[in-house]
Structures are given as structure tokens and as C-alpha cells.
PDB file with SEQRES, HELIX, SHEET and CRYST1 records, atoms N, CA, C and O in Angstrom:
SEQRES   1 A   82  MET LEU THR LEU LEU GLU GLY ASP ARG LEU THR GLU TRP          
SEQRES   2 A   82  ILE THR GLU ALA MET THR SER GLY LEU ARG GLY ILE SER          
SEQRES   3 A   82  THR PHE ALA VAL GLY LEU ASN SER ASP PHE ALA ALA VAL          
SEQRES   4 A   82  GLN ALA GLY LEU THR THR HIS TRP ASN SER GLY HIS VAL          
SEQRES   5 A   82  GLU GLY ALA VAL ASN ARG ILE LYS MET LEU LYS ARG GLN          
SEQRES   6 A   82  MET PHE GLY ARG ALA GLY PHE PRO LEU LEU ARG LYS ARG          
SEQRES   7 A   82  ALA LEU LEU ALA                                              
HELIX    1 AA1 GLY A    7  ARG A    9  5                                   3    
HELIX    2 AA2 LEU A   10  MET A   18  1                                   9    
HELIX    3 AA3 ARG A   23  SER A   34  1                                  12    
HELIX    4 AA4 PHE A   36  THR A   44  1                                   9    
HELIX    5 AA5 GLY A   50  GLN A   65  1                                  16    
HELIX    6 AA6 PHE A   72  LEU A   81  1                                  10    
CRYST1    1.000    1.000    1.000  90.00  90.00  90.00 P 1           1          
ATOM      1  N   MET A   1     171.262  59.477 155.002  1.00  0.00           N  
ATOM      2  CA  MET A   1     171.240  58.076 155.386  1.00  0.00           C  
ATOM      3  C   MET A   1     171.334  57.172 154.152  1.00  0.00           C  
ATOM      4  O   MET A   1     171.992  56.132 154.191  1.00  0.00           O  
ATOM      5  N   LEU A   2     170.685  57.565 153.072  1.00  0.00           N  
ATOM      6  CA  LEU A   2     170.661  56.706 151.895  1.00  0.00           C  
ATOM      7  C   LEU A   2     172.000  56.666 151.183  1.00  0.00           C  
ATOM      8  O   LEU A   2     172.488  55.584 150.854  1.00  0.00           O  
ATOM      9  N   THR A   3     172.597  57.803 150.942  1.00  0.00           N  
ATOM     10  CA  THR A   3     173.827  57.830 150.159  1.00  0.00           C  
ATOM     11  C   THR A   3     175.051  57.440 150.968  1.00  0.00           C  
ATOM     12  O   THR A   3     176.020  56.928 150.407  1.00  0.00           O  
ATOM     13  N   LEU A   4     175.029  57.669 152.266  1.00  0.00           N  
ATOM     14  CA  LEU A   4     176.183  57.356 153.109  1.00  0.00           C  
ATOM     15  C   LEU A   4     176.054  56.009 153.823  1.00  0.00           C  
ATOM     16  O   LEU A   4     176.932  55.630 154.597  1.00  0.00           O  
ATOM     17  N   LEU A   5     174.966  55.292 153.563  1.00  0.00           N  
ATOM     18  CA  LEU A   5     174.693  53.987 154.184  1.00  0.00           C  
ATOM     19  C   LEU A   5     174.788  54.051 155.707  1.00  0.00           C  
ATOM     20  O   LEU A   5     175.524  53.286 156.330  1.00  0.00           O  
ATOM     21  N   GLU A   6     174.034  54.975 156.289  1.00  0.00           N  
ATOM     22  CA  GLU A   6     174.020  55.152 157.742  1.00  0.00           C  
ATOM     23  C   GLU A   6     172.740  54.580 158.332  1.00  0.00           C  
ATOM     24  O   GLU A   6     171.938  55.308 158.918  1.00  0.00           O  
ATOM     25  N   GLY A   7     172.552  53.281 158.177  1.00  0.00           N  
ATOM     26  CA  GLY A   7     171.360  52.613 158.692  1.00  0.00           C  
ATOM     27  C   GLY A   7     171.268  52.596 160.199  1.00  0.00           C  
ATOM     28  O   GLY A   7     170.191  52.371 160.751  1.00  0.00           O  
ATOM     29  N   ASP A   8     172.394  52.832 160.885  1.00  0.00           N  
ATOM     30  CA  ASP A   8     172.360  52.852 162.350  1.00  0.00           C  
ATOM     31  C   ASP A   8     171.584  54.051 162.884  1.00  0.00           C  
ATOM     32  O   ASP A   8     171.206  54.053 164.055  1.00  0.00           O  
ATOM     33  N   ARG A   9     171.334  55.071 162.063  1.00  0.00           N  
ATOM     34  CA  ARG A   9     170.558  56.242 162.470  1.00  0.00           C  
ATOM     35  C   ARG A   9     169.058  56.072 162.209  1.00  0.00           C  
ATOM     36  O   ARG A   9     168.279  56.991 162.464  1.00  0.00           O  
ATOM     37  N   LEU A  10     168.653  54.908 161.706  1.00  0.00           N  
ATOM     38  CA  LEU A  10     167.261  54.693 161.321  1.00  0.00           C  
ATOM     39  C   LEU A  10     166.304  54.802 162.498  1.00  0.00           C  
ATOM     40  O   LEU A  10     165.241  55.408 162.360  1.00  0.00           O  
ATOM     41  N   THR A  11     166.643  54.241 163.641  1.00  0.00           N  
ATOM     42  CA  THR A  11     165.759  54.309 164.816  1.00  0.00           C  
ATOM     43  C   THR A  11     165.502  55.750 165.204  1.00  0.00           C  
ATOM     44  O   THR A  11     164.367  56.123 165.501  1.00  0.00           O  
ATOM     45  N   GLU A  12     166.536  56.554 165.204  1.00  0.00           N  
ATOM     46  CA  GLU A  12     166.396  57.977 165.544  1.00  0.00           C  
ATOM     47  C   GLU A  12     165.484  58.690 164.538  1.00  0.00           C  
ATOM     48  O   GLU A  12     164.631  59.489 164.926  1.00  0.00           O  
ATOM     49  N   TRP A  13     165.667  58.398 163.252  1.00  0.00           N  
ATOM     50  CA  TRP A  13     164.864  59.043 162.225  1.00  0.00           C  
ATOM     51  C   TRP A  13     163.397  58.640 162.337  1.00  0.00           C  
ATOM     52  O   TRP A  13     162.511  59.485 162.209  1.00  0.00           O  
ATOM     53  N   ILE A  14     163.134  57.348 162.576  1.00  0.00           N  
ATOM     54  CA  ILE A  14     161.747  56.882 162.704  1.00  0.00           C  
ATOM     55  C   ILE A  14     161.073  57.551 163.892  1.00  0.00           C  
ATOM     56  O   ILE A  14     159.912  57.950 163.798  1.00  0.00           O  
ATOM     57  N   THR A  15     161.782  57.679 165.010  1.00  0.00           N  
ATOM     58  CA  THR A  15     161.215  58.338 166.193  1.00  0.00           C  
ATOM     59  C   THR A  15     160.874  59.792 165.893  1.00  0.00           C  
ATOM     60  O   THR A  15     159.794  60.264 166.249  1.00  0.00           O  
ATOM     61  N   GLU A  16     161.782  60.496 165.244  1.00  0.00           N  
ATOM     62  CA  GLU A  16     161.525  61.899 164.887  1.00  0.00           C  
ATOM     63  C   GLU A  16     160.357  62.011 163.917  1.00  0.00           C  
ATOM     64  O   GLU A  16     159.534  62.917 164.043  1.00  0.00           O  
ATOM     65  N   ALA A  17     160.278  61.102 162.955  1.00  0.00           N  
ATOM     66  CA  ALA A  17     159.205  61.146 161.964  1.00  0.00           C  
ATOM     67  C   ALA A  17     157.847  60.874 162.600  1.00  0.00           C  
ATOM     68  O   ALA A  17     156.855  61.508 162.240  1.00  0.00           O  
ATOM     69  N   MET A  18     157.795  59.936 163.546  1.00  0.00           N  
ATOM     70  CA  MET A  18     156.523  59.601 164.191  1.00  0.00           C  
ATOM     71  C   MET A  18     156.023  60.744 165.071  1.00  0.00           C  
ATOM     72  O   MET A  18     154.814  60.917 165.226  1.00  0.00           O  
ATOM     73  N   THR A  19     156.924  61.514 165.642  1.00  0.00           N  
ATOM     74  CA  THR A  19     156.522  62.617 166.515  1.00  0.00           C  
ATOM     75  C   THR A  19     156.474  63.958 165.792  1.00  0.00           C  
ATOM     76  O   THR A  19     156.268  64.994 166.425  1.00  0.00           O  
ATOM     77  N   SER A  20     156.661  63.951 164.469  1.00  0.00           N  
ATOM     78  CA  SER A  20     156.705  65.205 163.715  1.00  0.00           C  
ATOM     79  C   SER A  20     155.335  65.869 163.589  1.00  0.00           C  
ATOM     80  O   SER A  20     155.250  67.086 163.429  1.00  0.00           O  
ATOM     81  N   GLY A  21     154.282  65.090 163.658  1.00  0.00           N  
ATOM     82  CA  GLY A  21     152.946  65.648 163.494  1.00  0.00           C  
ATOM     83  C   GLY A  21     152.493  65.690 162.045  1.00  0.00           C  
ATOM     84  O   GLY A  21     151.360  66.083 161.765  1.00  0.00           O  
ATOM     85  N   LEU A  22     153.352  65.296 161.127  1.00  0.00           N  
ATOM     86  CA  LEU A  22     152.996  65.238 159.709  1.00  0.00           C  
ATOM     87  C   LEU A  22     152.442  63.850 159.414  1.00  0.00           C  
ATOM     88  O   LEU A  22     153.142  62.847 159.551  1.00  0.00           O  
ATOM     89  N   ARG A  23     151.192  63.806 159.013  1.00  0.00           N  
ATOM     90  CA  ARG A  23     150.493  62.531 158.882  1.00  0.00           C  
ATOM     91  C   ARG A  23     151.167  61.583 157.891  1.00  0.00           C  
ATOM     92  O   ARG A  23     151.345  60.403 158.193  1.00  0.00           O  
ATOM     93  N   GLY A  24     151.540  62.079 156.722  1.00  0.00           N  
ATOM     94  CA  GLY A  24     152.155  61.222 155.708  1.00  0.00           C  
ATOM     95  C   GLY A  24     153.498  60.673 156.143  1.00  0.00           C  
ATOM     96  O   GLY A  24     153.799  59.501 155.919  1.00  0.00           O  
ATOM     97  N   ILE A  25     154.302  61.516 156.762  1.00  0.00           N  
ATOM     98  CA  ILE A  25     155.628  61.089 157.215  1.00  0.00           C  
ATOM     99  C   ILE A  25     155.506  60.078 158.353  1.00  0.00           C  
ATOM    100  O   ILE A  25     156.227  59.081 158.382  1.00  0.00           O  
ATOM    101  N   SER A  26     154.597  60.335 159.286  1.00  0.00           N  
ATOM    102  CA  SER A  26     154.456  59.406 160.414  1.00  0.00           C  
ATOM    103  C   SER A  26     153.912  58.058 159.950  1.00  0.00           C  
ATOM    104  O   SER A  26     154.323  57.020 160.468  1.00  0.00           O  
ATOM    105  N   THR A  27     153.001  58.058 158.990  1.00  0.00           N  
ATOM    106  CA  THR A  27     152.489  56.801 158.442  1.00  0.00           C  
ATOM    107  C   THR A  27     153.602  56.033 157.733  1.00  0.00           C  
ATOM    108  O   THR A  27     153.704  54.813 157.861  1.00  0.00           O  
ATOM    109  N   PHE A  28     154.433  56.754 156.988  1.00  0.00           N  
ATOM    110  CA  PHE A  28     155.566  56.134 156.316  1.00  0.00           C  
ATOM    111  C   PHE A  28     156.530  55.525 157.336  1.00  0.00           C  
ATOM    112  O   PHE A  28     157.048  54.428 157.126  1.00  0.00           O  
ATOM    113  N   ALA A  29     156.767  56.234 158.432  1.00  0.00           N  
ATOM    114  CA  ALA A  29     157.663  55.746 159.482  1.00  0.00           C  
ATOM    115  C   ALA A  29     157.115  54.477 160.136  1.00  0.00           C  
ATOM    116  O   ALA A  29     157.877  53.563 160.453  1.00  0.00           O  
ATOM    117  N   VAL A  30     155.807  54.421 160.335  1.00  0.00           N  
ATOM    118  CA  VAL A  30     155.192  53.215 160.903  1.00  0.00           C  
ATOM    119  C   VAL A  30     155.412  52.033 159.960  1.00  0.00           C  
ATOM    120  O   VAL A  30     155.700  50.922 160.405  1.00  0.00           O  
ATOM    121  N   GLY A  31     155.275  52.280 158.653  1.00  0.00           N  
ATOM    122  CA  GLY A  31     155.517  51.226 157.671  1.00  0.00           C  
ATOM    123  C   GLY A  31     156.961  50.745 157.689  1.00  0.00           C  
ATOM    124  O   GLY A  31     157.224  49.547 157.585  1.00  0.00           O  
ATOM    125  N   LEU A  32     157.897  51.686 157.824  1.00  0.00           N  
ATOM    126  CA  LEU A  32     159.306  51.303 157.911  1.00  0.00           C  
ATOM    127  C   LEU A  32     159.569  50.487 159.163  1.00  0.00           C  
ATOM    128  O   LEU A  32     160.335  49.524 159.146  1.00  0.00           O  
ATOM    129  N   ASN A  33     158.927  50.883 160.237  1.00  0.00           N  
ATOM    130  CA  ASN A  33     159.129  50.205 161.513  1.00  0.00           C  
ATOM    131  C   ASN A  33     158.576  48.779 161.491  1.00  0.00           C  
ATOM    132  O   ASN A  33     159.063  47.914 162.219  1.00  0.00           O  
ATOM    133  N   SER A  34     157.562  48.532 160.660  1.00  0.00           N  
ATOM    134  CA  SER A  34     156.967  47.194 160.613  1.00  0.00           C  
ATOM    135  C   SER A  34     157.925  46.161 160.021  1.00  0.00           C  
ATOM    136  O   SER A  34     157.818  44.973 160.325  1.00  0.00           O  
ATOM    137  N   ASP A  35     158.855  46.603 159.181  1.00  0.00           N  
ATOM    138  CA  ASP A  35     159.848  45.687 158.609  1.00  0.00           C  
ATOM    139  C   ASP A  35     161.239  46.271 158.832  1.00  0.00           C  
ATOM    140  O   ASP A  35     162.024  46.433 157.898  1.00  0.00           O  
ATOM    141  N   PHE A  36     161.514  46.576 160.070  1.00  0.00           N  
ATOM    142  CA  PHE A  36     162.723  47.314 160.453  1.00  0.00           C  
ATOM    143  C   PHE A  36     164.007  46.617 160.023  1.00  0.00           C  
ATOM    144  O   PHE A  36     164.923  47.267 159.518  1.00  0.00           O  
ATOM    145  N   ALA A  37     164.086  45.322 160.214  1.00  0.00           N  
ATOM    146  CA  ALA A  37     165.330  44.599 159.910  1.00  0.00           C  
ATOM    147  C   ALA A  37     165.694  44.709 158.432  1.00  0.00           C  
ATOM    148  O   ALA A  37     166.857  44.923 158.091  1.00  0.00           O  
ATOM    149  N   ALA A  38     164.703  44.563 157.556  1.00  0.00           N  
ATOM    150  CA  ALA A  38     164.970  44.640 156.122  1.00  0.00           C  
ATOM    151  C   ALA A  38     165.367  46.053 155.709  1.00  0.00           C  
ATOM    152  O   ALA A  38     166.276  46.233 154.898  1.00  0.00           O  
ATOM    153  N   VAL A  39     164.691  47.050 156.263  1.00  0.00           N  
ATOM    154  CA  VAL A  39     165.010  48.437 155.921  1.00  0.00           C  
ATOM    155  C   VAL A  39     166.413  48.794 156.402  1.00  0.00           C  
ATOM    156  O   VAL A  39     167.178  49.431 155.678  1.00  0.00           O  
ATOM    157  N   GLN A  40     166.744  48.391 157.600  1.00  0.00           N  
ATOM    158  CA  GLN A  40     168.076  48.691 158.126  1.00  0.00           C  
ATOM    159  C   GLN A  40     169.160  47.976 157.315  1.00  0.00           C  
ATOM    160  O   GLN A  40     170.220  48.546 157.059  1.00  0.00           O  
ATOM    161  N   ALA A  41     168.902  46.748 156.916  1.00  0.00           N  
ATOM    162  CA  ALA A  41     169.871  46.032 156.090  1.00  0.00           C  
ATOM    163  C   ALA A  41     170.065  46.736 154.749  1.00  0.00           C  
ATOM    164  O   ALA A  41     171.183  46.815 154.240  1.00  0.00           O  
ATOM    165  N   GLY A  42     168.983  47.242 154.187  1.00  0.00           N  
ATOM    166  CA  GLY A  42     169.084  47.968 152.922  1.00  0.00           C  
ATOM    167  C   GLY A  42     169.853  49.262 153.042  1.00  0.00           C  
ATOM    168  O   GLY A  42     170.455  49.725 152.074  1.00  0.00           O  
ATOM    169  N   LEU A  43     169.836  49.856 154.239  1.00  0.00           N  
ATOM    170  CA  LEU A  43     170.539  51.123 154.444  1.00  0.00           C  
ATOM    171  C   LEU A  43     171.974  50.945 154.941  1.00  0.00           C  
ATOM    172  O   LEU A  43     172.704  51.930 155.051  1.00  0.00           O  
ATOM    173  N   THR A  44     172.391  49.728 155.239  1.00  0.00           N  
ATOM    174  CA  THR A  44     173.740  49.535 155.767  1.00  0.00           C  
ATOM    175  C   THR A  44     174.637  48.700 154.862  1.00  0.00           C  
ATOM    176  O   THR A  44     175.854  48.885 154.882  1.00  0.00           O  
ATOM    177  N   THR A  45     174.084  47.793 154.073  1.00  0.00           N  
ATOM    178  CA  THR A  45     174.929  46.947 153.236  1.00  0.00           C  
ATOM    179  C   THR A  45     175.230  47.621 151.903  1.00  0.00           C  
ATOM    180  O   THR A  45     174.482  48.486 151.445  1.00  0.00           O  
ATOM    181  N   HIS A  46     176.323  47.216 151.296  1.00  0.00           N  
ATOM    182  CA  HIS A  46     176.711  47.777 149.998  1.00  0.00           C  
ATOM    183  C   HIS A  46     176.036  47.044 148.839  1.00  0.00           C  
ATOM    184  O   HIS A  46     176.099  47.498 147.697  1.00  0.00           O  
ATOM    185  N   TRP A  47     175.396  45.921 149.127  1.00  0.00           N  
ATOM    186  CA  TRP A  47     174.748  45.146 148.083  1.00  0.00           C  
ATOM    187  C   TRP A  47     173.396  45.754 147.752  1.00  0.00           C  
ATOM    188  O   TRP A  47     172.656  46.152 148.651  1.00  0.00           O  
ATOM    189  N   ASN A  48     173.067  45.829 146.457  1.00  0.00           N  
ATOM    190  CA  ASN A  48     171.738  46.287 146.055  1.00  0.00           C  
ATOM    191  C   ASN A  48     171.353  45.637 144.737  1.00  0.00           C  
ATOM    192  O   ASN A  48     172.195  45.057 144.051  1.00  0.00           O  
ATOM    193  N   SER A  49     170.110  45.734 144.397  1.00  0.00           N  
ATOM    194  CA  SER A  49     169.613  45.134 143.159  1.00  0.00           C  
ATOM    195  C   SER A  49     169.166  46.217 142.187  1.00  0.00           C  
ATOM    196  O   SER A  49     168.232  46.014 141.410  1.00  0.00           O  
ATOM    197  N   GLY A  50     169.821  47.347 142.229  1.00  0.00           N  
ATOM    198  CA  GLY A  50     169.441  48.468 141.383  1.00  0.00           C  
ATOM    199  C   GLY A  50     169.488  48.173 139.899  1.00  0.00           C  
ATOM    200  O   GLY A  50     168.590  48.576 139.160  1.00  0.00           O  
ATOM    201  N   HIS A  51     170.520  47.478 139.451  1.00  0.00           N  
ATOM    202  CA  HIS A  51     170.642  47.174 138.023  1.00  0.00           C  
ATOM    203  C   HIS A  51     169.539  46.236 137.561  1.00  0.00           C  
ATOM    204  O   HIS A  51     168.980  46.415 136.478  1.00  0.00           O  
ATOM    205  N   VAL A  52     169.226  45.245 138.374  1.00  0.00           N  
ATOM    206  CA  VAL A  52     168.164  44.294 138.026  1.00  0.00           C  
ATOM    207  C   VAL A  52     166.820  45.014 138.002  1.00  0.00           C  
ATOM    208  O   VAL A  52     166.028  44.823 137.080  1.00  0.00           O  
ATOM    209  N   GLU A  53     166.561  45.842 139.014  1.00  0.00           N  
ATOM    210  CA  GLU A  53     165.294  46.581 139.053  1.00  0.00           C  
ATOM    211  C   GLU A  53     165.163  47.505 137.847  1.00  0.00           C  
ATOM    212  O   GLU A  53     164.072  47.662 137.301  1.00  0.00           O  
ATOM    213  N   GLY A  54     166.263  48.111 137.433  1.00  0.00           N  
ATOM    214  CA  GLY A  54     166.231  48.979 136.252  1.00  0.00           C  
ATOM    215  C   GLY A  54     165.869  48.215 135.001  1.00  0.00           C  
ATOM    216  O   GLY A  54     165.091  48.701 134.180  1.00  0.00           O  
ATOM    217  N   ALA A  55     166.424  47.018 134.841  1.00  0.00           N  
ATOM    218  CA  ALA A  55     166.117  46.202 133.666  1.00  0.00           C  
ATOM    219  C   ALA A  55     164.658  45.757 133.682  1.00  0.00           C  
ATOM    220  O   ALA A  55     163.989  45.784 132.649  1.00  0.00           O  
ATOM    221  N   VAL A  56     164.166  45.351 134.836  1.00  0.00           N  
ATOM    222  CA  VAL A  56     162.768  44.928 134.956  1.00  0.00           C  
ATOM    223  C   VAL A  56     161.840  46.101 134.652  1.00  0.00           C  
ATOM    224  O   VAL A  56     160.836  45.934 133.960  1.00  0.00           O  
ATOM    225  N   ASN A  57     162.168  47.281 135.163  1.00  0.00           N  
ATOM    226  CA  ASN A  57     161.361  48.468 134.917  1.00  0.00           C  
ATOM    227  C   ASN A  57     161.320  48.806 133.426  1.00  0.00           C  
ATOM    228  O   ASN A  57     160.272  49.178 132.897  1.00  0.00           O  
ATOM    229  N   ARG A  58     162.460  48.675 132.755  1.00  0.00           N  
ATOM    230  CA  ARG A  58     162.518  48.971 131.317  1.00  0.00           C  
ATOM    231  C   ARG A  58     161.640  47.999 130.532  1.00  0.00           C  
ATOM    232  O   ARG A  58     160.915  48.413 129.627  1.00  0.00           O  
ATOM    233  N   ILE A  59     161.700  46.719 130.869  1.00  0.00           N  
ATOM    234  CA  ILE A  59     160.888  45.724 130.161  1.00  0.00           C  
ATOM    235  C   ILE A  59     159.403  45.951 130.421  1.00  0.00           C  
ATOM    236  O   ILE A  59     158.590  45.804 129.509  1.00  0.00           O  
ATOM    237  N   LYS A  60     159.037  46.306 131.650  1.00  0.00           N  
ATOM    238  CA  LYS A  60     157.626  46.592 131.947  1.00  0.00           C  
ATOM    239  C   LYS A  60     157.141  47.813 131.174  1.00  0.00           C  
ATOM    240  O   LYS A  60     155.997  47.845 130.721  1.00  0.00           O  
ATOM    241  N   MET A  61     158.009  48.824 131.018  1.00  0.00           N  
ATOM    242  CA  MET A  61     157.637  50.005 130.250  1.00  0.00           C  
ATOM    243  C   MET A  61     157.384  49.619 128.793  1.00  0.00           C  
ATOM    244  O   MET A  61     156.393  50.049 128.203  1.00  0.00           O  
ATOM    245  N   LEU A  62     158.267  48.815 128.213  1.00  0.00           N  
ATOM    246  CA  LEU A  62     158.075  48.360 126.842  1.00  0.00           C  
ATOM    247  C   LEU A  62     156.771  47.585 126.704  1.00  0.00           C  
ATOM    248  O   LEU A  62     156.047  47.752 125.723  1.00  0.00           O  
ATOM    249  N   LYS A  63     156.471  46.737 127.684  1.00  0.00           N  
ATOM    250  CA  LYS A  63     155.244  45.944 127.652  1.00  0.00           C  
ATOM    251  C   LYS A  63     154.011  46.851 127.699  1.00  0.00           C  
ATOM    252  O   LYS A  63     153.039  46.621 126.981  1.00  0.00           O  
ATOM    253  N   ARG A  64     154.058  47.889 128.554  1.00  0.00           N  
ATOM    254  CA  ARG A  64     152.929  48.824 128.629  1.00  0.00           C  
ATOM    255  C   ARG A  64     152.744  49.584 127.323  1.00  0.00           C  
ATOM    256  O   ARG A  64     151.615  49.805 126.885  1.00  0.00           O  
ATOM    257  N   GLN A  65     153.849  49.987 126.699  1.00  0.00           N  
ATOM    258  CA  GLN A  65     153.765  50.716 125.436  1.00  0.00           C  
ATOM    259  C   GLN A  65     153.161  49.861 124.337  1.00  0.00           C  
ATOM    260  O   GLN A  65     152.506  50.385 123.436  1.00  0.00           O  
ATOM    261  N   MET A  66     153.372  48.555 124.397  1.00  0.00           N  
ATOM    262  CA  MET A  66     152.926  47.660 123.341  1.00  0.00           C  
ATOM    263  C   MET A  66     151.593  46.989 123.641  1.00  0.00           C  
ATOM    264  O   MET A  66     151.194  46.081 122.912  1.00  0.00           O  
ATOM    265  N   PHE A  67     150.906  47.402 124.673  1.00  0.00           N  
ATOM    266  CA  PHE A  67     149.657  46.743 125.060  1.00  0.00           C  
ATOM    267  C   PHE A  67     148.693  46.692 123.875  1.00  0.00           C  
ATOM    268  O   PHE A  67     148.401  47.717 123.258  1.00  0.00           O  
ATOM    269  N   GLY A  68     148.205  45.497 123.565  1.00  0.00           N  
ATOM    270  CA  GLY A  68     147.242  45.318 122.483  1.00  0.00           C  
ATOM    271  C   GLY A  68     147.880  45.117 121.125  1.00  0.00           C  
ATOM    272  O   GLY A  68     147.166  44.899 120.146  1.00  0.00           O  
ATOM    273  N   ARG A  69     149.189  45.183 121.030  1.00  0.00           N  
ATOM    274  CA  ARG A  69     149.875  45.010 119.757  1.00  0.00           C  
ATOM    275  C   ARG A  69     150.545  43.643 119.720  1.00  0.00           C  
ATOM    276  O   ARG A  69     150.910  43.097 120.762  1.00  0.00           O  
ATOM    277  N   ALA A  70     150.703  43.110 118.559  1.00  0.00           N  
ATOM    278  CA  ALA A  70     151.464  41.883 118.274  1.00  0.00           C  
ATOM    279  C   ALA A  70     151.475  40.905 119.437  1.00  0.00           C  
ATOM    280  O   ALA A  70     150.409  40.507 119.909  1.00  0.00           O  
ATOM    281  N   GLY A  71     152.631  40.512 119.905  1.00  0.00           N  
ATOM    282  CA  GLY A  71     152.709  39.521 120.967  1.00  0.00           C  
ATOM    283  C   GLY A  71     154.122  39.415 121.504  1.00  0.00           C  
ATOM    284  O   GLY A  71     154.907  40.361 121.434  1.00  0.00           O  
ATOM    285  N   PHE A  72     154.428  38.248 122.040  1.00  0.00           N  
ATOM    286  CA  PHE A  72     155.719  38.045 122.670  1.00  0.00           C  
ATOM    287  C   PHE A  72     156.897  38.215 121.714  1.00  0.00           C  
ATOM    288  O   PHE A  72     157.910  38.788 122.115  1.00  0.00           O  
ATOM    289  N   PRO A  73     156.812  37.739 120.457  1.00  0.00           N  
ATOM    290  CA  PRO A  73     157.975  37.905 119.568  1.00  0.00           C  
ATOM    291  C   PRO A  73     158.384  39.377 119.381  1.00  0.00           C  
ATOM    292  O   PRO A  73     159.572  39.696 119.378  1.00  0.00           O  
ATOM    293  N   LEU A  74     157.401  40.261 119.227  1.00  0.00           N  
ATOM    294  CA  LEU A  74     157.727  41.676 119.073  1.00  0.00           C  
ATOM    295  C   LEU A  74     158.272  42.268 120.372  1.00  0.00           C  
ATOM    296  O   LEU A  74     159.209  43.067 120.346  1.00  0.00           O  
ATOM    297  N   LEU A  75     157.689  41.880 121.505  1.00  0.00           N  
ATOM    298  CA  LEU A  75     158.192  42.346 122.795  1.00  0.00           C  
ATOM    299  C   LEU A  75     159.640  41.894 122.990  1.00  0.00           C  
ATOM    300  O   LEU A  75     160.474  42.673 123.451  1.00  0.00           O  
ATOM    301  N   ARG A  76     159.937  40.659 122.647  1.00  0.00           N  
ATOM    302  CA  ARG A  76     161.299  40.135 122.774  1.00  0.00           C  
ATOM    303  C   ARG A  76     162.266  40.933 121.908  1.00  0.00           C  
ATOM    304  O   ARG A  76     163.350  41.308 122.355  1.00  0.00           O  
ATOM    305  N   LYS A  77     161.863  41.188 120.667  1.00  0.00           N  
ATOM    306  CA  LYS A  77     162.729  41.936 119.756  1.00  0.00           C  
ATOM    307  C   LYS A  77     162.985  43.342 120.271  1.00  0.00           C  
ATOM    308  O   LYS A  77     164.118  43.822 120.228  1.00  0.00           O  
ATOM    309  N   ARG A  78     161.940  44.009 120.760  1.00  0.00           N  
ATOM    310  CA  ARG A  78     162.109  45.376 121.284  1.00  0.00           C  
ATOM    311  C   ARG A  78     162.981  45.384 122.532  1.00  0.00           C  
ATOM    312  O   ARG A  78     163.795  46.290 122.707  1.00  0.00           O  
ATOM    313  N   ALA A  79     162.822  44.374 123.414  1.00  0.00           N  
ATOM    314  CA  ALA A  79     163.626  44.315 124.643  1.00  0.00           C  
ATOM    315  C   ALA A  79     165.097  44.077 124.318  1.00  0.00           C  
ATOM    316  O   ALA A  79     165.976  44.645 124.966  1.00  0.00           O  
ATOM    317  N   LEU A  80     165.363  43.255 123.334  1.00  0.00           N  
ATOM    318  CA  LEU A  80     166.747  42.960 122.990  1.00  0.00           C  
ATOM    319  C   LEU A  80     167.420  44.105 122.237  1.00  0.00           C  
ATOM    320  O   LEU A  80     168.626  44.311 122.368  1.00  0.00           O  
ATOM    321  N   LEU A  81     166.644  44.846 121.453  1.00  0.00           N  
ATOM    322  CA  LEU A  81     167.232  45.932 120.654  1.00  0.00           C  
ATOM    323  C   LEU A  81     167.235  47.271 121.368  1.00  0.00           C  
ATOM    324  O   LEU A  81     167.966  48.180 120.973  1.00  0.00           O  
ATOM    325  N   ALA A  82     166.431  47.407 122.413  1.00  0.00           N  
ATOM    326  CA  ALA A  82     166.334  48.709 123.094  1.00  0.00           C  
ATOM    327  C   ALA A  82     167.500  48.950 124.015  1.00  0.00           C  
ATOM    328  O   ALA A  82     167.571  49.995 124.662  1.00  0.00           O  
TER     329      ALA A  82                                                      
END                                                                             
């Protein structure tokens, strides 16, 4: 479903997951069902924010590595040079 963008199969998958008897999977399915429209849109459209999320994740990693050191100027320099 994820790689082929088959969001139209989401209802079927959620139903199977909820009746699977596996607690973690069924709980996850309930969470997906609570925001069904957004999840289905994410599984059917070609638009994504993967590149932006990757950049944000990289900057957060740099910030965690530098916790307690210097300040914003060093963080800026590391983000621009990394």
C-alpha cells in the first residue's frame, strides 16, 4: 500500500488489523481510523514532505549532539556545513 500508493485498500486493511487479535496492530488500526481522511490522502497522493522532514530531522540530530555546547552560531555553522 505504501510504495504503490494504494490508499483505496486502507479500509480493508484496517478491518483485517482490528480483527487480527494482535493488540498492537489493532490499536494502531484504531489510531489510523481516527484520522482516516488524512491517512488515505497520504497513501493516495504523489505529494509528500519527505525531503523537508529529512532536513528537519538532520537539524534536530545536530542540536541534540551539541546540547550544552556553544550556542546558535555554532549550530548554524554545523547545519550549513553538514
